[in-house]
N, C-alpha and C positions, 0 to 999 in steps of 0.2 A: 425780637431784638435781643441780641446776645450780649450779656454783661461782660463776661470774659470767656473766651473759647477754651475748652479743655485742651491741654497739651500734655505731653509726656513729662514735662517739668513737675507736674503735680502727682505723678505716679509714685507710690510708696513701695511697690514691689510685692505686695500681698494681693493676689488676684481678687479675692472677695472684697477687700477694702477698696481697692481701686475701682471696681465695678460700681460700688455704692457711691463713691465720691463722684463718679461721672453722672450718676442719676441725680445726685444733689445739685450739680451744676445745671442739669436739664430742668429740674423743678424750679430753681431760681429763675432760669430764663423764661419758663412758661408763666410764672407769676409776674415777672417784669414786663413781659409782652402784654399780659392782661391789663396791667396798670397803665402802661404807656398808651394803649389803644382804648382806654376808658371802658373796659368791659363792665357788665352789670356787677353790682356790689356783691351779689351772692356768688358769682363766678370767682371773683378775686378772693373772697373769704374761703371758699372751698379749696382753691389752689394753695393758699397759705396753710390751711388745716392739713392738707396732704403733705406739705413740706414738713410741718411739725411732727406728724406721725412718722414719716420716714426718718427724720432726724433722730427721733426717740429710738426707733428700731436699730438704726445704724450705730448709735452710741452704745447700746447694749451689746451689739455684736463686737465692736471694737474692744470694749472693756472686758468681755469674756475672753478674747484673744490675750489681753494683757494678763488676766488672771491665770489662764492656762499656761502661759510661757514665763510667768514670774517677772513681768516688767515692773520696774520701780516707778514711782510717781502715779500710781493708779488713782489715789485719792484726788490729787491735783487735776488729773485728766478728767475725772468724773465731775469735779467742780466746774471746770471750763465748759464741759458739755452741758451741764445743767444751767449754767449762766446764759449760754447762748439760747437754749430752749426757752428760758424765761423772757429773753428779749423778743423772740419770735411770738410768744404768747401775748406780750405787751402790745406788739404791733397789731395782732389780730383783735384784741379787745378794743383798741382805738378805732380800728376799721368798723367794728360792729356798732360803736357809739357815734360814728361819723366825725371823729376828732381828727385834727391835722397830725400827720406823721412828721416828727421832727427830723432834721437833717441827720442826726446821729443814729436814727432808727431807719434810715432809708435803705433800700435794697443794695445800692452800691457799697455802702458802709458795711452792711451785714455780710455781703459777699466777700468783701476785702478781709473781714475777720476770718471767714471760713478758709480762704486761700492761705492766710498767714498760719492758721492752725494746722493745715495739711502740710505746708512746707516746713513747719517747725517741729512741734511735738509729735505729730503723726509720723513723720519720716523718721524721727529719732526712735520711737518705739517700734516701728515696723522693721528697722534694721536689726533690732534685738530679736524680734519674733522670727525673722528669716534665719538669723544665725542659729537660734534654738531649733527651728524646724530642720535645718540641714544637719545639725548635730544628732538629732533624734533619728533621722533616716540613716545616717552613717553608722550609728551604734547598733542598729537593728540587724544583727547577724543572720536572722532567720528570714529577712525580707527576700522575696522572689526577685525583685529588681532593687538594687541599691544605688542611691544617688551618690555620685562622685563629682569632684570638681571638673573632671573631663567632660561632663555633660554641659557645663555652664557655657552660655553664649555671650556672657558679659552684659546682658540686658536684664535688669532686675525683674521687670514685669514678665518677660518671657521665661526666665529661669523659674519664677514662682509658679507659672502655669505648668511648666515641665515637671516640677516637683509634685504638683497636684495630680498630674497624670501618673507619675510613679506610684503615688499612694492609691490611686484608683485601680491600677493594674495589680498591685499587691492585694487589694481587697478582693478583686475578681479572682485572683489565684486561690485565695483562702476559701472563697465560696465554691469554686469549681472543684477544688480538692475534696471538699466535703460532699457536694452533690452537684454534678454537672448540670442537671436539668431542673434545679430548684427555682422557685419564683424569685429568690434573692439574686441568683445568677442573672436571670432575665432583667431584673431591675438595674443591677450594676452595669450590665452591658448597655442598657438604654442611656444611663447617665454618662458612661464612657463615650458613647457615640455623640451625644449632645455636647459634652464638654470639649471633645476633640475637634468638632466642627467650629466651635466658638474660638478655640485656641488657634486653629489654622487661619481663621479669618483675621485674628490679631496680627499674625505674622505676615499674611498676604497684604493687609492694608499698609503695613510699614514698607513692604517691598515695593508696592506701587508708589507710595509717597516718596520714597528715596530712590526710585528708578533702578531697582536691583536688576542687573542684566539677566539673571537666570530665573526670573519670576515664573515664566511659562513652565519650565521643567519642574520647578519646585511645586507649583500648584497642581500639576499633573500627578506628582507623587502623593500629594495630599488627597486629591480626589480618589485615587485608586485605593488608598488606605481607608478612607471613609466608607467607600463602597464595600470593602471587605468587612469592616466592623458592623455596618448595617445588615449585611448578609448574616453575620454571626448572631446579631440581635434577633433576626427573623427565625433563624434555626432554633434559638433558645425558646422563643415564643411558642413555636409549634412543636417543641419536644423532639427535634431531629436527633437521630443517632449519630449524625456526622459531627456533632459538637463534642470535642474532646480536649484533653489537656495539650495535645499537639497543636491545636489552634491557638491556645494561649501562648505557647512557645513562639509561634509566628508573630504574635503581637509584641512580645518581649523583644525578639530579635530585630523586628522592623523598627521599633521605637529606639532601641539603643544605637543601631546603625544609622538611623536617620539623624539623631542628635549629633553624633560624632562625625559622620561623613557628609551630611547634607546641610543641616542647620548651621554648621560652622562656616559655611561658605558666605553667609550674609553678614558675618560679624564685622568685617572691615567696612562694608558699605554702611551698616547702621552706626558703627563707631564714628566714621567720618562725618555722618549727619548729626552727631552729637547725642545719639541715643545711648543711654547707659543704665 
């Protein structure tokens, strides 16, 4: 039973934070389903404990972002996080004692607080984080790939993922410049392959959802690039002499041309659907 379905309205534009918010929605739904179908007491308590642990980890991650990018209101944000954690712990203790959960402690009320928190303070602080991330990338004159506004597709979630890919390509460039066949290069290529596939799925899911007319061509371009990156990953793994900086130039050129020449094509479709 779904409490509230995740939608792009709840996206704050920072990929890691959005991913964890989706997981929080799922954990709430799993717990709600267990309670609605009267699962065993141990099952419900375990699910709530998992939710508390994930909330704790998520809050630390968010607050680290705020510290890193100099967000104001960190103390108040931590206070809100800690207060919600205490409410969840209170519900868990009542479950263990077999006491009745009050209406104010019910899952719909707790979930409503989470949604309000995301739409309010989380979005506000994420806008600042995104602004600082873009400024840092723009100011790095030594960057192999430099983020510019020309790359923006007007969708915060996708722009954030594109910026993450820029950082990964720059990290890969630094590693390959030092040692093309190092274990670090192999590790970064594996991360790039994994993140690229997850990013492409985000775009493709939206294309299908909004009936983008050039979905097939776009997906084919994605599949071909993923195949190339996976091939590079295997070359690095087995120490191939064919892995050189010219290969990195291919990744850079494909990425920049794809953003400006291909991804821009879905902007009007996504915008008309209300995605931003």
